[in-house]
C-alpha positions in Angstrom: 57.5 -9.5 -0.1 57.5 -13.0 0.3 55.6 -15.4 -1.3 55.4 -19.0 0.2 52.6 -20.9 2.3 51.2 -18.1 4.8 51.4 -15.0 2.8 48.5 -17.4 0.5 47.0 -17.6 3.6 46.7 -14.0 5.0 45.7 -13.3 1.5 42.6 -15.7 1.7 42.0 -13.4 5.0 42.7 -10.1 4.1 39.9 -10.7 1.1 37.1 -12.0 3.5 37.9 -9.1 5.6 36.5 -7.1 3.3 33.7 -9.6 1.5 31.9 -9.7 5.2 32.6 -5.1 5.0 30.8 -4.8 1.8 28.0 -7.6 3.3 27.9 -5.6 6.0 27.7 -1.7 4.3 25.3 -4.0 1.8 22.9 -4.2 4.5 23.6 -1.5 6.4 22.4 0.8 3.6 19.5 -1.3 3.1 18.1 -1.6 6.8 18.2 2.1 6.1 16.1 2.2 3.5 13.8 0.0 4.4 13.6 1.7 7.8 12.6 4.9 5.5 10.2 3.8 4.3 8.3 2.2 7.1 8.8 6.0 8.6 6.8 7.2 4.9 3.3 4.7 5.5 4.6 5.7 8.8 2.9 9.7 7.8 1.0 8.5 4.8 -1.3 6.4 7.8 -1.6 9.4 10.0 -2.4 11.5 6.8 -4.9 8.7 6.4 -6.3 8.1 9.6 -6.2 12.3 10.0 -8.9 12.4 6.2 -10.6 9.9 7.8 -11.6 11.1 11.3 -12.5 15.0 10.0 -15.0 12.9 7.8 -16.4 10.8 10.9 -15.7 8.1 9.5 -13.6 4.5 11.4 -10.0 4.6 12.3 -8.6 1.3 11.3 -4.6 0.8 13.7 -2.4 2.8 12.7 -0.3 0.5 11.8 -3.1 -1.5 10.4 -3.4 1.3 7.7 0.4 0.3 7.5 0.8 -3.2 6.7 -2.2 -3.1 4.3 -1.3 0.1 2.5 2.0 0.4 3.1 4.0 3.6 1.4 2.1 3.3 -1.6 -1.5 2.2 -1.2 -0.6 -1.3 -2.5 -3.1 -2.6 -4.9 -5.8 -0.2 -3.8 -2.9 2.0 -6.1 -2.3 -0.4 -8.2 -4.5 0.6 -11.1 -8.0 1.3 -9.8 -9.0 2.2 -13.5 -8.3 -0.6 -16.0 -11.2 -2.6 -17.1 -10.9 -5.1 -13.8 -10.5 -3.7 -10.7 -13.3 -1.4 -12.5 -14.6 -5.4 -12.1 -13.2 -6.5 -9.5 -14.8 -3.1 -7.3 -18.3 -3.2 -8.5 -18.9 -6.6 -7.8 -17.7 -6.4 -4.3 -21.2 -3.8 -4.6 -23.3 -6.8 -4.2 -26.0 -8.5 -2.2 -22.9 -11.3 -1.7 -24.9 -13.8 -3.4 -24.0 -16.5 -5.9 -24.9 -17.8 -8.5 -28.5 -16.4 -9.9 -29.2 -15.5 -6.5 -27.0 -12.3 -7.4 -27.4 -9.2 -7.9 -25.9 -5.6 -7.2 -27.3 -3.2 -5.3 -27.3 0.8 -4.2 -24.5 1.4 -2.7 -23.8 3.0 0.7 -22.3 6.4 -0.5 -20.0 6.7 2.6 -18.1 3.1 1.1 -17.1 5.3 -2.2 -16.7 8.4 -0.4 -13.9 6.4 1.6 -12.0 4.5 -1.1 -11.5 8.2 -2.4 -10.6 9.9 0.0 -7.5 6.6 0.4 -6.2 7.3 -2.8 -6.7 10.6 -2.5 -3.6 10.2 0.6 -2.3 7.9 -1.7 -2.1 7.7 -5.4 -3.9 11.7 -5.6 -2.3 11.4 -9.6 -4.7 8.6 -10.3 -8.1 10.2 -7.9 -9.0 11.7 -11.5 -9.4 8.9 -13.7 -12.2 6.7 -11.4 -13.6 10.6 -10.3 -16.0 10.0 -13.5 -16.3 6.7 -12.2 -17.2 7.5 -9.7 -19.5 9.7 -10.3 -22.2 7.5 -12.6 -22.5 4.9 -10.2 -25.8 5.1 -8.4 -25.5 5.9 -4.4 -28.0 5.7 -1.2 -27.6 6.5 2.5 -27.5 2.7 2.6 -26.2 2.3 5.5 -27.7 3.1 9.2 -25.6 5.5 11.6 
């Protein structure tokens, strides 16, 4: 083996080529993982669309469901039964005013059922945690169809 300026220059070329190949391998693996995650998100979005449609709800576009809920349900499944999430959820069931005019209203059953359908598709293990709280809500048929 020769030692000199040419051998040193070639060594850097070899190391650079190996580094480039490793970077390409990592990029390929990450792209494959992302593609798999997208397929899983698309399958769950289709399952949710079918469940909503069979329950009589309007169905959003599949890509909108994918971007909103992803493959794990996003914020919907993060922790649906903790106190802060419950407070935000019940706050959303108000008349929409702010300040002294804000008051709870009798929410529509269908809106709450839609939330339960989302939980049943994306995080069925979390649905049991919140089902008792859903059953305790005073709900009515308030939306005209």
